[in-house]
C-alpha positions as CSV (number, residue, x, y, z in Angstrom):
1,M,11.5,-4.9,-0.3
2,L,11.6,-1.8,1.9
3,S,14.5,0.6,2.1
4,L,15.3,3.4,4.5
5,D,14.3,5.9,1.8
6,D,10.7,4.6,1.8
7,I,7.8,6.5,3.4
8,L,5.0,4.6,5.1
9,A,1.6,5.7,6.5
10,P,-1.0,4.0,8.6
11,A,-3.4,2.0,6.4
12,P,-6.9,3.5,6.0
13,G,-9.2,2.4,8.8
14,V,-6.5,1.3,11.2
15,L,-7.2,2.3,14.8
16,F,-4.8,2.3,17.7
17,R,-4.8,3.0,21.4
18,Q,-2.1,3.2,24.0
19,S,-2.3,0.7,26.8
20,G,0.4,1.3,29.3
21,E,3.7,1.0,27.4
22,E,2.1,-1.0,24.7
23,L,0.1,0.1,21.7
24,V,-2.9,-1.9,20.5
25,V,-3.3,-1.6,16.7
26,V,-6.7,-2.7,15.3
27,L,-7.7,-3.6,11.8
28,P,-11.5,-3.4,12.2
29,S,-12.3,-4.5,8.6
30,E,-10.4,-7.8,9.2
31,G,-11.3,-8.3,12.8
32,R,-7.6,-8.5,13.8
33,F,-5.4,-6.6,16.2
34,F,-1.7,-6.5,17.1
35,V,0.1,-5.4,20.2
36,L,3.3,-3.5,19.9
37,N,5.8,-3.1,22.7
38,R,7.1,0.3,23.7
39,T,9.7,0.6,21.0
40,G,7.4,-0.8,18.3
41,A,4.8,1.7,19.4
42,Q,7.3,4.5,19.1
43,V,8.2,3.4,15.5
44,F,4.5,3.0,14.5
45,Q,3.6,6.4,15.9
46,M,6.4,8.0,13.8
47,I,5.1,6.3,10.6
48,D,3.1,9.3,9.5
49,G,3.3,9.5,5.8
50,R,5.9,12.2,5.9
51,R,9.1,10.7,7.4
52,T,11.3,8.2,5.7
53,L,12.2,5.0,7.5
54,G,15.7,6.4,7.6
55,E,14.6,9.4,9.6
56,I,12.7,7.2,12.0
57,A,15.7,5.0,12.4
58,E,17.9,8.0,13.1
59,A,15.5,9.1,15.8
60,M,15.5,5.6,17.4
61,S,19.3,5.5,17.2
62,Q,19.5,8.7,19.2
63,E,16.8,7.7,21.6
64,Y,18.2,4.3,22.5
65,Q,21.9,5.1,21.9
66,I,22.4,2.3,19.4
67,S,24.2,2.4,16.1
68,P,22.4,3.9,13.1
69,E,23.0,0.5,11.3
70,R,21.3,-1.4,14.0
71,A,18.4,1.0,14.3
72,G,18.0,0.9,10.5
73,Q,17.8,-2.9,10.5
74,D,15.3,-2.9,13.4
75,V,13.1,-0.3,11.8
76,L,13.1,-2.0,8.5
77,A,12.3,-5.4,10.1
78,L,9.3,-3.9,12.0
79,A,8.1,-1.9,9.1
80,G,8.2,-5.0,6.8
81,K,6.0,-6.9,9.3
82,L,3.6,-4.0,9.6
83,L,3.4,-3.7,5.8
84,E,2.9,-7.5,5.4
85,R,0.0,-7.5,7.9
86,G,-1.7,-4.5,6.3
87,V,-1.2,-2.1,9.2
88,V,0.7,0.4,7.1
89,I,0.9,1.3,3.4
90,K,3.8,2.4,1.3
91,K,3.5,6.0,-0.1
92,Q,4.8,7.3,-3.3
93,R,7.2,10.2,-3.4
94,G,5.3,13.5,-3.3
95,E,2.0,11.8,-2.4
96,Q,0.1,13.7,0.3
């Protein structure tokens, strides 16, 4: 289970490309792709292996003027789906 203290990074080999307001995320090794809407794309692009999910949620809360609790729930839900599908990986503290 993910928490707002977790740090995620794109999985090795994942490719992505902006298409209008959507982001197409491709897993070439599995022959699969996912399309993220504008807010999902923003979250994915902030998943960089350095920021915690809490920091990402805080940025989204400010950007969309929603409560930090709601932003945290939304970021955790999306991050969980991305992790489950192999799009991102969980990093250990201090890992570069």
